[in-house]
C-alpha positions as CSV (number, residue, x, y, z in Angstrom):
1,M,-9.6,-33.2,-5.5
2,T,-11.1,-30.5,-7.7
3,V,-11.5,-27.0,-6.4
4,T,-15.1,-25.8,-6.5
5,L,-16.1,-22.1,-6.6
6,L,-18.6,-20.2,-4.4
7,G,-22.1,-19.5,-5.7
8,A,-24.4,-16.6,-4.8
9,T,-26.5,-18.6,-2.3
10,E,-23.4,-20.0,-0.5
11,I,-21.9,-16.5,-0.3
12,R,-25.0,-15.1,1.4
13,S,-25.0,-18.1,3.7
14,L,-21.4,-17.5,4.7
15,A,-22.0,-13.8,5.3
16,A,-25.0,-14.7,7.5
17,E,-22.9,-17.3,9.4
18,L,-20.2,-14.7,10.1
19,D,-22.7,-11.9,10.8
20,V,-21.1,-9.9,7.9
21,T,-23.0,-7.1,6.3
22,P,-21.1,-5.6,3.3
23,T,-20.2,-2.1,4.3
24,K,-19.5,1.1,2.3
25,K,-16.8,2.0,4.8
26,L,-14.7,-1.0,3.8
27,G,-15.8,-0.8,0.2
28,Q,-17.2,-4.3,0.4
29,N,-19.0,-5.6,-2.7
30,F,-18.7,-9.4,-2.9
31,V,-18.5,-11.0,-6.4
32,V,-21.2,-13.7,-6.6
33,D,-20.6,-14.9,-10.2
34,A,-18.1,-17.7,-10.9
35,N,-17.6,-16.6,-14.6
36,T,-16.5,-13.2,-13.4
37,V,-13.8,-14.4,-11.0
38,R,-12.5,-16.8,-13.6
39,K,-12.4,-13.9,-16.1
40,I,-10.2,-11.9,-13.6
41,V,-7.8,-14.8,-13.1
42,H,-7.6,-15.4,-16.8
43,A,-6.8,-11.7,-17.5
44,A,-4.0,-11.9,-14.9
45,R,-2.5,-14.9,-16.7
46,V,-2.2,-16.9,-13.5
47,Q,-0.2,-20.1,-14.0
48,P,0.0,-23.3,-11.9
49,G,2.8,-23.1,-9.3
50,E,2.8,-19.3,-9.2
51,R,2.4,-17.3,-5.9
52,V,-0.4,-14.7,-6.1
53,V,-1.2,-12.0,-3.5
54,E,-4.9,-11.1,-3.2
55,V,-5.9,-8.0,-1.3
56,G,-9.4,-8.1,0.4
57,P,-10.4,-11.7,-0.4
58,G,-13.6,-11.2,1.5
59,L,-15.6,-14.5,1.6
60,G,-13.2,-16.1,-0.9
61,S,-14.9,-16.2,-4.3
62,L,-11.9,-14.8,-6.2
63,T,-9.5,-16.7,-3.9
64,L,-10.9,-20.0,-5.0
65,A,-10.7,-19.1,-8.6
66,I,-7.0,-18.3,-8.3
67,L,-6.4,-21.5,-6.4
68,E,-8.4,-23.4,-9.1
69,T,-5.5,-22.7,-11.5
70,G,-3.0,-24.5,-9.3
71,A,-1.4,-21.3,-8.0
72,S,-0.8,-20.5,-4.3
73,V,-2.3,-17.5,-2.6
74,T,-1.2,-15.0,0.0
75,A,-4.5,-13.3,1.0
76,V,-4.4,-10.0,2.9
77,E,-7.7,-9.3,4.8
78,I,-8.4,-6.5,7.2
79,D,-11.7,-7.9,8.5
80,H,-10.8,-10.3,11.3
81,R,-14.0,-12.5,10.8
82,L,-13.3,-12.9,7.1
83,A,-9.6,-13.6,7.6
84,A,-10.4,-16.3,10.3
85,R,-12.9,-18.1,8.0
86,L,-11.1,-18.1,4.7
87,A,-8.8,-21.1,5.2
88,Q,-11.8,-23.3,6.3
89,T,-13.8,-22.2,3.2
90,A,-10.8,-23.1,1.0
91,V,-10.5,-26.6,2.5
92,E,-14.2,-27.1,2.2
93,H,-13.9,-26.4,-1.5
94,G,-11.1,-28.8,-2.2
95,V,-8.0,-26.7,-1.6
96,D,-4.8,-28.1,-0.1
97,P,-4.3,-25.8,2.9
98,E,-0.6,-25.5,2.2
99,R,-1.5,-23.4,-0.9
100,L,-3.2,-20.6,1.1
101,T,-1.6,-18.2,3.5
102,V,-4.0,-15.7,5.2
103,V,-2.5,-12.4,6.5
104,D,-4.9,-10.7,8.9
105,A,-3.8,-7.1,8.4
106,D,-4.4,-3.7,6.8
107,A,-3.0,-3.9,3.3
108,L,-1.8,-0.3,3.6
109,R,0.4,-1.1,6.6
110,I,2.1,-4.4,5.7
111,T,5.7,-4.4,4.7
112,E,6.3,-8.1,4.1
113,L,4.4,-10.7,2.1
114,P,4.8,-14.4,2.9
115,G,6.0,-16.3,-0.1
116,E,7.1,-13.2,-2.1
117,P,4.3,-13.4,-4.6
118,T,5.0,-12.3,-8.2
119,V,1.4,-11.6,-9.2
120,L,-1.3,-9.3,-7.7
121,V,-4.9,-10.2,-8.3
122,A,-7.7,-8.3,-6.3
123,N,-11.1,-6.8,-6.2
124,L,-10.0,-3.6,-4.5
125,P,-12.2,-1.5,-2.3
126,Y,-13.0,1.7,-4.2
127,N,-11.9,4.1,-1.5
128,V,-8.3,2.8,-1.1
129,S,-7.6,1.3,-4.5
130,V,-4.9,3.7,-5.7
131,P,-3.1,3.9,-2.3
132,V,-3.0,0.1,-2.0
133,L,-1.7,-0.3,-5.6
134,L,1.1,2.2,-5.0
135,H,2.0,0.8,-1.6
136,F,2.4,-2.7,-3.0
137,L,4.4,-1.6,-6.0
138,E,6.7,0.5,-3.8
139,N,7.3,-2.1,-1.1
140,F,7.2,-5.4,-3.0
141,D,9.6,-5.3,-5.9
142,Y,9.0,-9.0,-6.6
143,L,5.5,-8.2,-7.9
144,Q,5.9,-8.5,-11.7
145,R,2.4,-8.2,-13.0
146,G,-1.2,-8.0,-11.9
147,V,-4.9,-7.4,-12.6
148,V,-7.2,-5.6,-10.2
149,M,-10.9,-4.8,-10.4
150,V,-11.6,-1.2,-9.4
151,Q,-14.2,1.6,-10.0
152,A,-14.3,2.3,-13.7
153,E,-13.3,5.9,-13.3
154,V,-10.2,4.9,-11.2
155,A,-9.1,2.3,-13.7
156,E,-9.4,4.8,-16.6
157,R,-7.3,7.3,-14.6
158,I,-4.6,4.8,-13.8
159,A,-4.3,3.7,-17.4
160,A,-4.6,7.2,-18.9
161,K,-1.9,8.6,-21.2
162,P,-0.5,12.2,-21.2
163,G,-2.6,14.8,-22.9
164,S,-6.0,13.4,-21.8
165,K,-8.3,15.1,-19.3
166,I,-8.3,12.1,-17.0
167,Y,-4.5,11.9,-16.9
168,G,-3.3,12.9,-13.4
169,A,-1.1,12.1,-10.5
170,P,-2.3,8.4,-10.2
171,S,-1.5,7.9,-13.9
172,V,2.1,9.2,-13.6
173,K,2.8,7.4,-10.3
174,A,1.5,4.1,-11.6
175,A,3.6,4.5,-14.8
176,W,6.7,4.9,-12.7
177,Y,6.5,1.1,-12.0
178,G,5.5,-0.2,-15.5
179,E,2.9,-0.3,-18.2
180,W,-0.8,-0.2,-17.4
181,K,-3.8,-1.0,-19.6
182,L,-7.5,-1.7,-19.2
183,A,-8.1,-5.4,-19.2
184,G,-11.9,-5.9,-19.3
185,T,-15.3,-4.8,-18.1
186,V,-17.4,-6.1,-15.2
187,S,-21.2,-5.9,-14.9
188,R,-22.7,-4.3,-11.7
189,Q,-25.0,-7.3,-11.5
190,V,-22.2,-9.8,-10.5
191,F,-21.8,-8.0,-7.1
192,W,-23.6,-8.3,-3.8
193,P,-24.8,-5.7,-3.0
194,V,-25.1,-4.2,-6.4
195,P,-22.9,-1.1,-6.4
196,N,-24.0,2.3,-7.9
197,V,-20.7,2.6,-9.9
198,D,-19.3,0.6,-12.8
199,S,-16.2,-1.5,-12.5
200,L,-13.3,-2.2,-14.8
201,L,-10.2,-4.5,-14.8
202,V,-6.9,-2.7,-15.1
203,G,-3.6,-4.6,-15.4
204,F,0.1,-3.9,-15.2
205,D,3.4,-5.4,-16.2
206,R,6.3,-4.1,-14.1
207,A,9.2,-2.6,-16.1
208,E,12.5,-4.4,-15.9
209,G,15.0,-3.0,-13.4
210,E,14.5,-0.1,-11.0
211,R,13.6,3.2,-12.6
212,G,15.5,5.2,-10.0
213,P,16.5,5.4,-6.3
214,I,14.0,6.0,-3.5
215,E,15.0,9.7,-3.1
216,E,14.5,10.3,-6.8
217,R,11.1,8.6,-6.8
218,R,9.9,10.7,-3.8
219,R,11.1,13.9,-5.4
220,T,9.3,13.0,-8.6
221,F,6.1,12.2,-6.8
222,E,6.3,15.6,-4.9
223,I,6.6,17.3,-8.3
224,V,3.7,15.3,-9.8
225,D,1.5,16.2,-6.8
226,A,2.3,19.9,-7.1
227,A,1.8,19.9,-10.9
228,F,-1.7,18.3,-10.6
229,N,-2.8,20.2,-7.5
230,Q,-3.0,23.2,-9.8
231,R,-3.4,21.4,-13.2
232,R,-4.8,24.4,-15.0
233,K,-1.7,26.5,-14.3
234,M,1.5,26.5,-16.3
235,L,4.2,24.4,-14.6
236,R,6.4,27.4,-13.6
237,Q,3.4,28.6,-11.5
238,A,2.2,25.2,-10.3
239,L,5.7,24.3,-9.1
240,S,6.6,27.8,-7.7
241,G,5.7,26.8,-4.1
242,L,7.8,23.7,-4.3
243,F,10.9,25.4,-5.7
244,G,10.5,28.8,-3.9
245,S,9.5,31.0,-6.8
246,S,8.3,30.9,-10.4
247,A,11.8,31.9,-11.6
248,A,13.4,29.0,-9.7
249,A,10.9,26.6,-11.0
250,S,11.5,27.9,-14.6
251,A,15.2,27.4,-14.2
252,V,14.8,23.7,-13.2
253,L,12.3,23.1,-15.9
254,V,14.5,24.6,-18.6
255,S,17.5,22.6,-17.4
256,A,15.4,19.5,-17.7
257,G,14.3,20.3,-21.2
258,V,10.7,21.1,-20.2
259,A,8.9,24.2,-21.3
260,P,7.9,26.3,-18.2
261,T,4.7,27.1,-20.0
262,A,3.7,23.4,-20.2
263,R,1.0,22.0,-18.0
264,G,1.1,18.9,-15.8
265,E,-1.1,16.8,-18.1
266,D,1.4,17.3,-21.0
267,L,4.3,15.5,-19.3
268,T,5.3,11.8,-19.3
269,V,6.7,10.0,-16.2
270,D,10.1,10.4,-17.9
271,D,9.7,14.1,-18.0
272,Y,8.8,14.3,-14.4
273,Q,11.7,12.1,-13.4
274,R,14.1,14.3,-15.4
275,I,12.7,17.4,-13.6
276,A,13.3,15.6,-10.3
277,Q,16.9,14.7,-11.2
278,H,17.7,18.3,-12.1
279,A,16.0,19.6,-9.0
280,L,18.1,17.2,-6.8
281,S,21.2,18.1,-8.7
282,A,20.5,21.8,-8.2
283,A,19.9,21.3,-4.5
284,E,23.4,19.7,-4.1
285,D,25.2,22.6,-5.8
């Protein structure tokens, strides 16, 4: 049986049936265009037989496009009404129920994913997109690649490279896990309701092997946060609170081969990791 996708009329009908009004609080903007959801799935290179995790499936338009490829889906949905209806919608559209697992939970709180999916595909709520991405990359090391649709400004920040004005803490933290790049544009008109911001697709491929142990990652992220909390200051000043003084910060930076007069936006994730390694080493002495 062929999987069919949701159209704009059916999406509104489903929402009315469930008494669902898209809310800003949950960042709900439903995609009502079949070509757009297929574009997202194509950008994620989803293959038959793969297991995909989708965060915030909503009424199921993107879910069905993923299932159309022959992949299986683990869908994580925080809205109980939407979570309860999704499996029925999938069956009504020609999906073998064995290929869909619905997890009724807050994506920021889960620590296990049924089926250990290797691909992440999602239309992420604007207000939690970066925390959700980092939570999933931190907790689910079997995720190897993914494409998510987020607010354009967020996508550009995540994919930004050192030296640019939009390069910041999300850029460095995302880079800890792998390579990120912009993967396509999305019109405002494909959403219901139409949002007042632009959206972009951003994709990642996870680097092979673990970059470093948990303690090292946590220390690196602390240093990243401190550096960008005062991004206009030189690193020796921005990190002085973290290390106890400007002199102590300078000593760690010099030992890591980083100029104390550099600024946070000048450093790569490798630079930050090296500072963390020297800071941890100095703390042990």
